[in-house]
C-alpha positions, 0 to 999 in steps of 0.5 A: 844260166847267163851268157859268158863273154869270150874272155870269161870262157877263157878265164873259166877254162884257165880256172879249171886248168889252174885248179888241176895244177893246184891239186896236183902240186899239193902231193908232188915233191916241191923240193929235195934236200940232200944232206951229206955228212962227212967225218974223216973223209967218209961221207954219207948222203941222205936225201929227203923229198918234201911235198907241200902237205907232207911239210905241213904235217911235219911242222905240226908234228914237230910243234912248229905251230906258227910256221905250220899255220902260216904255210897252211894259210898261204898254201891251202886256206887262201887258194881254196878260198880264191878258187871257190870265189872265182868259181862263183864269180864265173858261174853264180847267179847273183850279181851282187855277190859276184861284185863282192867276191870279185872285190874280195878276190882283187884284194886277196890278189895282192897276196897271191904270190905270197903262197909262192914266197912261202913255198920258196921259203919252205925250200930255204928254211930247212933245219940242219941237224948237224954242223958237219953236214953239207946241204943242197936244196933242189927245186922239183917240178912240184914247185913249178906246178904250184907256181904255174897254178898261182899265176893262172889263177891271177890271170883268171882274176885279171880276166874277170877284172877286164870283164866286170864292166859287162857284169863279170861275164 
């Protein structure tokens, strides 16, 4: 195994932390929607928690295939692909593939905040079942954990970019 620079070791540690946060965020509640329906002064409040995986499943179940595909791409496919590529760049043996994957991660990095944007949109775009309902959306820790995982993966990519002149580690 090749010797890693201090930046590469730090990046590898941050990559592991980021991956742990990402996996945790998938099942954590990212938002809670509170719907209060009032009729003639009598109100009833219904609270619905939303996690990333539950939201994707619900969208597919409701036939919202386009939106479900976008959220699946930005919250599952892109991040998992990025984690796999970064892991190979850090720990792989082929300098040729490390360079190609690093370029792919750099290009994908331009879309890195897209997944956070999609999650934020998911919090905002919640269907209203009634015109007499008052709706409030409360962001919960799962949203912040997901955002932290994305930011840490961006830092990992950045550390690799700075270390590339030394052979990506």
